[in-house]
C-alpha positions as CSV (number, residue, x, y, z in Angstrom):
1,X,-12.3,-11.3,0.7
2,X,-14.6,-12.1,-2.1
3,X,-14.7,-10.1,-5.3
4,X,-18.7,-9.9,-5.0
5,X,-20.2,-7.0,-6.7
6,X,-20.4,-3.6,-4.9
7,X,-24.0,-3.4,-4.8
8,X,-27.4,-5.2,-5.9
9,X,-30.4,-4.0,-7.0
10,X,-32.8,-2.3,-5.2
11,X,-33.7,1.4,-3.7
12,X,-31.5,1.5,-0.6
13,X,-32.0,-2.0,0.4
14,X,-29.1,-4.1,1.5
15,X,-28.2,-6.2,-1.4
16,X,-28.7,-9.8,-1.4
17,X,-26.3,-12.5,-1.4
18,X,-24.6,-13.0,-4.9
19,X,-22.4,-15.5,-6.0
20,X,-19.1,-14.0,-7.4
21,X,-18.3,-14.9,-11.3
22,X,-15.3,-17.1,-11.4
23,X,-11.7,-15.2,-11.6
24,X,-10.3,-15.2,-15.1
25,X,-7.6,-17.8,-16.2
26,X,-4.9,-18.0,-18.4
27,X,-4.3,-16.0,-21.5
28,X,-7.7,-14.0,-20.8
29,X,-6.4,-13.1,-17.4
30,X,-3.2,-11.8,-18.8
31,X,-4.8,-9.7,-21.6
32,X,-7.4,-8.0,-19.1
33,X,-4.7,-7.4,-16.8
34,X,-2.8,-5.5,-18.9
35,X,-5.7,-3.5,-20.2
36,X,-6.7,-2.2,-16.9
37,X,-3.1,-1.7,-16.0
38,X,-2.8,0.5,-19.1
39,X,-5.9,2.4,-17.6
40,X,-4.3,3.5,-14.4
41,X,-0.9,4.1,-16.3
42,X,-2.5,6.8,-18.6
43,X,-4.4,8.6,-15.9
44,X,-1.5,8.8,-13.8
45,X,0.7,9.5,-16.4
46,X,-1.5,12.3,-17.7
47,X,-1.2,14.0,-14.3
48,X,2.6,14.6,-14.9
49,X,3.6,14.5,-18.1
50,X,2.2,18.0,-18.9
51,X,4.1,19.4,-16.1
52,X,7.5,19.7,-17.7
53,X,5.7,20.8,-21.1
54,X,4.2,23.6,-19.5
55,X,6.6,26.3,-20.5
56,X,6.4,24.9,-24.1
57,X,2.6,24.8,-24.3
58,X,2.4,28.4,-22.9
59,X,4.9,29.8,-25.5
60,X,3.0,28.0,-28.1
61,X,-0.3,29.5,-27.1
62,X,1.0,32.8,-26.8
63,X,0.6,33.2,-23.0
64,X,2.5,33.6,-19.9
65,X,3.8,30.8,-17.7
66,X,1.4,32.0,-14.9
67,X,-1.7,31.8,-17.2
68,X,-0.2,28.3,-18.4
69,X,-0.5,26.6,-14.9
70,X,-4.3,26.4,-15.2
71,X,-3.7,23.7,-17.8
72,X,-2.3,21.9,-14.5
73,X,-4.9,23.2,-11.9
74,X,-7.7,22.7,-14.1
75,X,-7.1,18.9,-14.7
76,X,-6.4,18.5,-10.8
77,X,-9.5,20.0,-9.5
78,X,-11.7,18.3,-12.1
79,X,-10.2,15.2,-11.2
80,X,-10.0,15.6,-7.3
81,X,-13.9,16.1,-7.3
82,X,-14.8,12.9,-9.0
83,X,-12.4,10.3,-7.9
84,X,-14.2,10.2,-4.0
85,X,-17.3,9.6,-6.2
86,X,-16.2,6.5,-7.5
87,X,-18.0,4.4,-5.1
88,X,-21.3,6.3,-6.0
89,X,-21.0,5.9,-9.4
90,X,-20.0,2.2,-9.5
91,X,-22.9,1.4,-7.1
92,X,-25.4,3.3,-9.6
93,X,-24.2,2.4,-12.9
94,X,-22.0,-1.0,-12.2
95,X,-18.0,-1.2,-11.9
96,X,-17.5,-2.4,-15.8
97,X,-19.7,0.1,-17.2
98,X,-18.0,3.1,-15.0
99,X,-14.6,2.1,-15.8
100,X,-15.2,1.5,-19.6
101,X,-16.8,4.7,-20.0
102,X,-14.2,6.4,-18.2
103,X,-11.5,4.9,-20.1
104,X,-13.6,5.9,-23.7
105,X,-14.4,9.4,-22.6
106,X,-10.9,10.0,-21.3
107,X,-9.5,9.1,-25.0
108,X,-11.9,11.7,-26.5
109,X,-10.9,14.2,-24.3
110,X,-7.1,13.7,-24.6
111,X,-7.8,14.3,-28.5
112,X,-9.5,17.2,-27.8
113,X,-6.9,18.4,-25.5
114,X,-4.6,17.7,-28.5
115,X,-6.3,19.6,-31.0
116,X,-6.9,22.6,-28.8
117,X,-6.8,25.9,-30.7
118,X,-5.8,28.4,-27.7
119,X,-5.4,28.2,-23.9
120,X,-9.0,28.6,-22.9
121,X,-10.3,25.6,-25.1
122,X,-7.4,23.7,-23.6
123,X,-8.5,24.6,-20.2
124,X,-12.0,23.5,-20.9
125,X,-10.9,20.2,-22.6
126,X,-8.6,19.4,-19.5
127,X,-11.3,20.2,-17.1
128,X,-13.4,17.6,-19.1
129,X,-10.4,14.8,-19.3
130,X,-9.9,15.5,-15.4
131,X,-13.4,14.9,-14.6
132,X,-14.0,11.7,-16.6
133,X,-10.6,10.0,-15.5
134,X,-11.8,10.2,-11.8
135,X,-12.8,6.4,-12.0
136,X,-9.9,5.0,-14.0
137,X,-7.4,4.4,-11.1
138,X,-9.8,3.1,-8.4
139,X,-11.9,1.3,-11.1
140,X,-9.0,-0.4,-12.4
141,X,-7.7,-1.3,-8.6
142,X,-11.4,-3.0,-8.1
143,X,-11.5,-4.8,-11.2
144,X,-7.9,-6.3,-11.2
145,X,-8.7,-7.6,-7.5
146,X,-12.3,-9.1,-9.0
147,X,-10.7,-10.7,-11.8
148,X,-8.0,-12.5,-9.9
149,X,-8.6,-15.7,-7.9
150,X,-8.2,-14.8,-4.1
151,X,-4.7,-16.6,-3.5
152,X,-3.3,-14.2,-6.5
153,X,-4.6,-10.8,-5.2
154,X,-1.3,-9.8,-4.2
155,X,-0.2,-10.1,-8.0
156,X,-3.4,-8.2,-8.8
157,X,-2.1,-5.4,-6.5
158,X,1.2,-5.7,-7.7
159,X,0.5,-5.2,-11.3
160,X,-1.5,-2.0,-10.3
161,X,1.0,-0.6,-8.0
162,X,3.8,-1.1,-10.9
163,X,1.8,1.0,-13.4
164,X,1.1,3.7,-10.4
165,X,4.9,3.9,-9.8
166,X,6.1,3.5,-13.3
167,X,3.8,6.7,-14.6
168,X,4.9,9.2,-12.5
169,X,8.8,8.6,-13.3
170,X,8.0,8.0,-17.1
171,X,5.8,11.5,-17.3
172,X,8.5,13.9,-17.2
173,X,10.9,11.9,-19.2
174,X,8.6,11.4,-22.2
175,X,7.0,14.7,-21.6
176,X,10.6,16.5,-21.8
177,X,11.4,14.2,-24.8
178,X,8.3,15.1,-26.9
179,X,8.5,18.9,-26.0
180,X,12.2,18.8,-27.2
181,X,11.3,16.8,-30.4
182,X,7.7,17.0,-31.3
183,X,4.5,19.1,-30.8
184,X,3.3,19.5,-27.3
185,X,-0.1,18.0,-28.6
186,X,1.6,14.4,-28.8
187,X,1.5,14.3,-24.8
188,X,-2.2,14.1,-25.1
189,X,-2.4,12.4,-28.6
190,X,-0.8,9.4,-27.5
191,X,-3.4,8.5,-25.1
192,X,-6.1,7.9,-27.8
193,X,-4.9,4.5,-29.1
194,X,-4.0,3.2,-25.8
195,X,-7.3,4.1,-24.4
196,X,-9.4,2.9,-27.3
197,X,-7.4,-0.8,-27.0
198,X,-7.9,-0.5,-23.0
199,X,-11.5,0.3,-23.2
200,X,-12.4,-2.5,-26.0
201,X,-10.4,-5.1,-24.3
202,X,-12.1,-4.3,-21.0
203,X,-15.6,-4.5,-22.4
204,X,-14.8,-7.6,-24.5
205,X,-13.8,-9.6,-21.5
206,X,-15.5,-8.2,-18.9
207,X,-19.2,-6.8,-20.0
208,X,-20.7,-10.2,-19.0
209,X,-18.9,-9.7,-15.4
210,X,-20.9,-6.5,-14.6
211,X,-22.2,-6.0,-11.1
212,X,-25.4,-5.5,-9.9
213,X,-26.5,-1.7,-9.3
214,X,-28.6,0.2,-6.8
215,X,-31.0,3.3,-7.8
216,X,-29.1,5.6,-5.3
217,X,-30.6,9.1,-5.0
218,X,-28.0,11.9,-6.1
219,X,-26.3,13.8,-2.8
220,X,-26.5,17.1,-4.6
221,X,-25.6,19.4,-2.0
222,X,-22.8,17.1,-0.9
223,X,-21.4,17.1,-4.4
224,X,-21.6,21.2,-4.6
225,X,-19.7,21.3,-1.4
226,X,-17.2,18.8,-2.5
227,X,-16.7,20.4,-6.0
228,X,-16.6,23.8,-3.9
229,X,-13.7,22.9,-1.4
230,X,-11.6,20.8,-3.6
231,X,-11.7,23.9,-6.2
232,X,-10.8,26.1,-3.6
233,X,-8.1,24.1,-2.1
234,X,-6.6,23.0,-5.8
235,X,-6.4,26.4,-6.9
236,X,-4.8,27.6,-3.7
237,X,-2.0,25.2,-3.7
238,X,-1.2,25.8,-7.3
239,X,-1.7,29.7,-7.2
240,X,-0.1,30.2,-3.9
241,X,3.6,30.2,-4.9
242,X,3.5,32.8,-7.4
243,X,1.2,35.0,-5.4
244,X,3.6,35.1,-1.9
245,X,0.8,32.8,-0.2
246,X,-1.2,34.4,2.6
247,X,0.5,37.7,1.6
248,X,-2.2,37.9,-1.3
249,X,-5.8,38.5,-0.6
250,X,-6.9,35.9,-3.2
251,X,-4.8,33.1,-1.4
252,X,-6.6,33.9,1.8
253,X,-9.8,34.0,0.7
254,X,-9.3,30.6,-1.2
255,X,-8.1,29.2,2.1
256,X,-11.0,30.3,3.8
257,X,-13.2,28.9,1.3
258,X,-11.6,25.6,1.4
259,X,-11.6,25.1,5.2
260,X,-15.1,26.1,5.9
261,X,-16.1,24.1,2.7
262,X,-14.5,21.0,3.7
263,X,-16.1,21.2,7.5
264,X,-19.4,21.8,6.1
265,X,-18.8,19.0,3.6
266,X,-17.6,16.7,6.4
267,X,-20.5,17.2,8.6
268,X,-23.1,17.0,5.6
269,X,-21.7,13.2,4.5
270,X,-21.6,11.9,7.8
271,X,-25.4,12.8,8.6
272,X,-26.7,12.4,4.9
273,X,-28.6,9.2,4.8
274,X,-27.1,8.5,1.1
275,X,-23.9,10.2,1.0
276,X,-21.9,10.7,-2.3
277,X,-18.5,9.8,-0.4
278,X,-18.9,7.1,2.5
279,X,-16.7,9.0,5.2
280,X,-17.9,6.0,7.7
281,X,-15.0,4.0,6.7
282,X,-12.7,6.1,8.6
283,X,-14.0,4.4,11.6
284,X,-11.9,1.6,10.7
285,X,-8.5,2.0,12.5
286,X,-6.6,0.4,9.5
287,X,-8.4,2.2,7.1
288,X,-7.6,5.4,8.8
289,X,-4.0,4.9,9.5
290,X,-3.4,3.2,6.5
291,X,-4.6,5.9,4.3
292,X,-2.6,8.3,6.3
293,X,0.6,6.5,6.0
294,X,-0.2,5.9,2.1
295,X,-0.7,10.0,1.7
296,X,2.0,11.0,3.6
297,X,4.3,8.5,2.2
298,X,3.4,9.3,-1.4
299,X,3.9,13.0,-0.8
300,X,7.4,12.2,0.1
301,X,7.8,10.3,-3.1
302,X,5.8,13.0,-5.2
303,X,7.9,15.8,-3.5
304,X,11.1,14.3,-4.3
305,X,10.4,13.3,-7.6
306,X,9.3,16.8,-8.4
307,X,12.4,18.5,-6.3
308,X,15.3,16.6,-8.0
309,X,14.6,17.2,-11.5
310,X,14.0,20.9,-10.8
311,X,17.1,21.1,-9.0
312,X,19.0,19.3,-12.1
313,X,17.4,21.4,-14.7
314,X,17.7,24.9,-13.0
315,X,21.1,24.5,-11.1
316,X,23.2,21.5,-12.6
317,X,22.6,22.3,-16.3
318,X,20.8,19.1,-17.1
319,X,18.1,18.7,-19.8
320,X,14.5,17.6,-19.3
321,X,15.6,14.3,-20.8
322,X,18.5,13.4,-18.8
323,X,16.9,14.8,-15.7
324,X,14.4,11.9,-16.2
325,X,17.2,9.6,-17.0
326,X,18.7,10.2,-13.5
327,X,15.2,9.4,-11.9
328,X,14.4,6.5,-14.5
329,X,16.3,3.7,-12.8
330,X,13.9,3.8,-9.5
331,X,11.1,3.2,-11.5
332,X,12.8,0.3,-13.3
333,X,13.8,-1.4,-10.3
334,X,10.3,-0.9,-8.7
335,X,8.8,-2.3,-11.8
336,X,11.2,-5.6,-11.5
337,X,11.2,-6.1,-7.6
338,X,7.2,-5.7,-7.3
339,X,5.8,-8.7,-8.7
340,X,8.5,-10.6,-6.2
341,X,7.0,-8.5,-3.3
342,X,3.3,-9.4,-3.9
343,X,4.2,-13.2,-3.7
344,X,5.7,-12.6,-0.1
345,X,3.5,-14.2,2.7
346,X,4.8,-12.1,5.6
347,X,3.3,-9.4,7.6
348,X,2.3,-6.3,5.7
349,X,3.5,-4.1,8.0
350,X,7.1,-5.7,7.8
351,X,7.1,-4.9,4.2
352,X,5.7,-1.2,4.7
353,X,8.6,-0.7,7.2
354,X,10.9,-1.9,4.7
355,X,9.6,0.7,2.3
356,X,9.9,3.7,4.6
357,X,13.4,2.4,5.8
358,X,14.3,2.6,2.3
359,X,12.9,6.1,1.7
360,X,14.8,7.1,4.5
361,X,18.1,5.8,3.2
362,X,17.7,7.1,-0.5
363,X,16.8,10.6,1.0
364,X,19.5,10.6,3.6
365,X,22.2,9.4,1.0
366,X,20.9,12.4,-1.5
367,X,21.6,15.0,1.5
368,X,25.4,14.4,1.1
369,X,25.2,15.5,-2.9
370,X,27.9,17.8,-3.7
371,X,28.1,20.7,-6.6
372,X,30.2,18.2,-8.9
373,X,28.3,15.0,-8.5
374,X,28.5,12.7,-11.4
375,X,25.4,11.3,-13.1
376,X,25.9,7.8,-11.5
377,X,26.4,9.5,-7.9
378,X,23.1,11.5,-8.3
379,X,21.4,7.9,-9.7
380,X,22.8,5.6,-6.9
381,X,20.4,6.7,-4.2
382,X,17.3,6.2,-6.8
383,X,18.1,2.7,-7.1
384,X,17.3,2.3,-3.3
385,X,14.2,4.4,-3.8
386,X,13.1,1.8,-6.1
387,X,13.1,-0.9,-3.7
388,X,11.2,1.4,-1.3
389,X,8.3,2.1,-4.2
390,X,8.1,-1.5,-4.9
391,X,7.5,-2.4,-0.8
392,X,5.4,0.7,-0.7
393,X,1.7,0.5,-2.3
394,X,1.0,-3.1,-2.1
395,X,1.5,-3.7,1.8
396,X,0.0,-0.1,2.7
397,X,-3.1,-0.9,0.3
398,X,-3.5,-4.3,2.0
399,X,-3.6,-2.7,5.5
400,X,-6.2,0.2,4.4
401,X,-8.4,-2.3,2.7
402,X,-8.1,-4.8,5.5
403,X,-11.9,-5.6,6.9
404,X,-13.5,-3.7,4.0
405,X,-16.7,-5.3,2.7
406,X,-17.2,-6.1,-1.0
407,X,-19.7,-3.5,-1.2
408,X,-17.3,-0.7,0.1
409,X,-14.5,-1.5,-1.8
410,X,-15.2,0.8,-4.7
411,X,-15.6,3.7,-2.1
412,X,-12.6,2.8,-0.1
413,X,-10.3,2.9,-3.3
414,X,-11.9,6.1,-4.3
415,X,-11.6,7.7,-1.0
416,X,-7.8,6.6,-0.5
417,X,-6.6,7.5,-4.1
418,X,-8.3,11.1,-3.7
419,X,-6.5,11.5,-0.3
420,X,-3.2,10.5,-2.1
421,X,-3.6,12.7,-4.9
422,X,-4.5,15.6,-2.6
423,X,-1.4,14.9,-0.7
424,X,0.5,15.0,-3.6
425,X,-0.6,18.2,-4.7
426,X,0.1,19.5,-0.9
427,X,3.9,18.1,-1.2
428,X,4.3,19.7,-4.6
429,X,3.4,23.3,-3.5
430,X,5.2,22.8,0.0
431,X,8.4,21.5,-1.5
432,X,8.9,24.3,-4.2
433,X,7.9,27.0,-1.7
434,X,10.3,25.6,0.8
435,X,13.1,25.2,-1.4
436,X,13.1,29.1,-3.0
437,X,12.7,30.5,0.5
438,X,15.5,28.2,2.2
439,X,17.7,29.1,-1.0
440,X,17.2,32.8,-0.4
441,X,18.4,32.6,3.0
442,X,21.2,30.6,2.2
443,X,22.1,33.1,-0.4
444,X,21.9,35.9,1.7
445,X,24.3,34.3,4.3
446,X,26.5,33.7,1.7
447,X,26.7,37.0,0.3
448,X,27.3,38.7,3.7
449,X,30.9,38.1,2.8
450,X,30.8,39.0,-0.6
451,X,32.3,42.5,0.0
452,X,35.4,44.1,-0.9
453,X,36.7,44.1,2.6
454,X,36.7,40.3,2.5
455,X,40.2,38.6,1.5
456,X,38.3,35.4,0.2
457,X,36.1,37.5,-2.1
458,X,38.8,39.7,-3.2
459,X,41.0,36.7,-3.8
460,X,38.4,35.0,-6.1
461,X,37.7,38.5,-7.9
462,X,41.5,39.0,-8.8
463,X,42.1,35.0,-9.8
464,X,39.2,35.4,-12.5
465,X,40.3,38.8,-13.6
466,X,43.8,37.1,-14.0
467,X,42.2,34.7,-16.5
468,X,40.4,37.5,-18.6
469,X,37.3,38.5,-17.0
470,X,36.2,41.9,-16.6
471,X,35.3,42.9,-12.9
472,X,31.8,42.7,-13.7
473,X,32.1,39.5,-15.3
474,X,34.0,38.1,-12.1
475,X,31.2,39.2,-9.8
476,X,28.6,37.7,-11.9
477,X,30.4,34.4,-12.4
478,X,31.0,34.6,-8.2
479,X,27.2,35.2,-7.9
480,X,26.2,32.5,-10.3
481,X,28.1,29.9,-7.7
482,X,26.5,31.6,-4.7
483,X,23.1,31.1,-6.2
484,X,23.9,27.5,-7.0
485,X,25.2,26.6,-3.5
486,X,22.4,28.3,-2.0
487,X,20.1,26.0,-4.1
488,X,22.1,23.1,-3.2
489,X,22.0,23.8,0.7
490,X,18.1,24.2,0.2
491,X,18.0,20.9,-1.3
492,X,20.0,18.8,1.0
493,X,18.0,20.2,4.0
494,X,14.8,19.0,2.2
495,X,16.3,15.7,1.6
496,X,17.3,15.4,5.1
497,X,14.1,16.3,6.4
498,X,12.0,13.8,4.2
499,X,14.3,11.1,5.4
500,X,13.3,11.8,9.1
501,X,9.6,12.2,8.0
502,X,10.0,8.6,6.5
503,X,11.4,7.2,9.7
504,X,8.6,8.7,11.8
505,X,6.0,7.2,9.5
506,X,7.3,3.7,10.7
507,X,5.3,4.4,13.8
508,X,2.3,4.9,11.9
509,X,2.5,1.6,10.2
510,X,2.8,-0.3,13.7
511,X,-0.3,1.4,14.9
512,X,-2.5,-0.5,12.8
513,X,-3.7,-4.2,13.0
514,X,-2.0,-7.0,11.3
515,X,-4.0,-7.4,8.3
516,X,-6.0,-10.8,8.0
517,X,-4.4,-13.5,6.4
518,X,-5.6,-15.9,3.8
519,X,-9.0,-15.2,2.0
520,X,-9.9,-12.6,4.2
521,X,-8.2,-9.9,3.2
522,X,-8.3,-8.1,-0.4
523,X,-4.5,-9.3,-1.0
524,X,-4.7,-12.8,0.4
525,X,-1.7,-15.0,-0.6
């Protein structure tokens, strides 16, 4: 697959053939690859680093935790709107200009978030930050593919996936450490020097490699519909848990708006001559099924990366830093193995199958956790997850980009990343809701025997009283144990369920065609 430009000059006409620039080599290739990878790393990191710092931010700004969630929601909504527009932006302004502008604007927005003086200003700057960062992930992916020679594009995607994998793992760890030891503003300010360096290096080495552009008309109505349904969906997902989901009229209205807006948007984009988002890509079986497998697999990863630290911090007494350390080995294993995986010249579907089998094994191992599990027992399944992460992104991206023309590569990257991010939002909302509700059910069942007529309960109370506890203290201690057991049972159920979903996703992978080998695919070796 050629790394030619996504578009050529002209108003709506087919772009004429153009010789692709020669791939970079040697030291220059390494410098630019690192800069592009940092662009991905910053954007993904910023989507997760603020989550663990939210209580600190809300307390510092003097607002409730419920109000503080808008710090997360505002970024997700703005980012969700601009990510699928990457293809249009790059065809209109060029891949390099779009990416570099996005990086510099992201750095400025991060600085503004760091100096925010109240909640309203922080939310506004987070909207700005999420909006301008939309093209960073798909842009870095497209440029990495372009600067590597065809036989090393597996290495290019490996570099991209390493940063995509490492950032969600390091985000909570870094956010927790900063919140515990420094002012919360540093979770945003650390982006500034990294972003400036990334933008300067990218422009210095790639300005002469800019792709030709097209003066495409702006799909104004399509953009409005996109912003409308994405805002409705993200707001519904973020607020649903705290407002009892569909027992709340606001959530119902947001859901209806999201569904109606999405249907209207799909109809409009499919019939528009110059759509803002090219949905015709889903006509390709590999793109459609590959995107589906990528989204559901990422949803499993995202949900479990959220659930495990949440359980450790709320029920097992772990700090944010130590909870991050439990998950850290998975990212380390993934970073080490991913470059090796990129060199394999085997069917991408086999590697993807290894990923889902490893995910299933890791989740099933976690379903055997006990209340007194040690740090190493908790960490061990995460090592297997690291293998899954290393064999997940590269093969599935290879599958979904198989047969995609060079002109549509930015659009394909933008749409698949948008779908992946949205799947992560769904997973976060569903996993926390299910976790709390199943825990409440288990707690109700466990407390049914906690009466004065139960010899087991009476024996436990008597034993605690003999150790010096008052009747009220003994009852409270038993209740705390019941609550911990309830959340443990809920967590084990979710780990078990995720394992079986990973098994089912094996079937989705094998419904795709074998990706074209050699120079015909975006990840040819």
